[in-house]
C-alpha positions as CSV (number, residue, x, y, z in Angstrom):
1,M,0.0,0.0,0.0
2,T,1.4,3.4,-0.9
3,D,1.7,6.4,1.4
4,K,-1.1,8.1,-0.4
5,V,-3.4,5.2,0.2
6,A,-2.3,5.0,3.8
7,E,-2.8,8.7,4.3
8,A,-6.4,8.3,3.1
9,L,-7.2,6.1,6.1
10,G,-9.0,7.6,9.1
11,Y,-7.3,7.5,12.5
12,E,-9.4,4.6,13.7
13,Q,-8.9,2.6,10.6
14,A,-5.1,3.1,10.8
15,R,-5.0,2.3,14.5
16,D,-7.1,-0.8,14.2
17,E,-4.9,-2.1,11.3
18,L,-1.8,-1.3,13.3
19,I,-3.1,-3.3,16.2
20,E,-3.6,-6.2,13.9
21,V,-0.1,-5.9,12.4
22,V,1.4,-5.9,15.9
23,R,-0.7,-8.9,16.9
24,R,0.5,-10.9,13.8
25,L,4.1,-10.0,14.4
26,E,3.9,-11.0,18.1
27,A,2.2,-14.3,17.2
28,G,5.1,-15.2,15.0
29,G,4.8,-18.0,12.4
30,T,5.5,-15.7,9.5
31,T,8.4,-15.9,7.2
32,L,11.2,-13.3,7.3
33,E,9.8,-11.6,4.2
34,E,6.3,-11.5,5.6
35,S,7.6,-10.1,8.9
36,L,9.5,-7.4,7.1
37,A,6.4,-6.5,5.0
38,L,4.3,-6.3,8.2
39,W,6.9,-4.2,9.9
40,E,7.0,-1.7,7.0
41,R,3.2,-1.6,6.9
42,G,3.2,-1.0,10.7
43,E,5.6,1.9,10.3
44,E,3.4,3.5,7.6
45,L,0.3,3.1,9.8
46,A,2.1,4.6,12.8
47,K,3.0,7.6,10.7
48,V,-0.6,8.0,9.7
49,C,-1.8,7.8,13.3
50,R,0.9,10.3,14.4
51,R,-0.2,12.8,11.7
52,W,-3.8,12.5,12.8
53,L,-2.9,13.1,16.4
54,E,-0.6,16.0,15.6
55,G,-3.4,17.6,13.6
56,A,-5.9,17.1,16.4
57,R,-3.4,18.7,18.8
58,A,-2.9,21.7,16.5
59,R,-6.7,22.1,16.2
60,L,-7.1,21.9,20.0
61,D,-4.3,24.4,20.6
62,A,-5.8,26.8,18.1
63,A,-9.2,26.5,19.7
64,L,-7.8,27.1,23.2
65,A,-5.8,30.1,21.9
66,E,-9.0,31.6,20.4
67,E,-10.8,31.1,23.7
68,E,-8.0,32.8,25.6
69,D,-8.0,35.7,23.2
70,A,-11.8,36.1,23.5
71,E,-11.6,36.1,27.3
72,E,-8.8,38.7,27.3
73,G,-10.4,41.0,24.6
């Protein structure tokens, strides 16, 4: 899956798929090639989740700043 496809995922979708990737890696029983592919997919999904969380934090910070400005003004 390409980065553009991964970026189209919502936070919950990416998080749920990441949980499944981790579960499969922890369970073992995969070949080295499969494990590497899972690891790479997990890294992509973790980046997607991180971007969503950073975006949410920025929106929250902006809303709090607006609220503070309104209270001061």
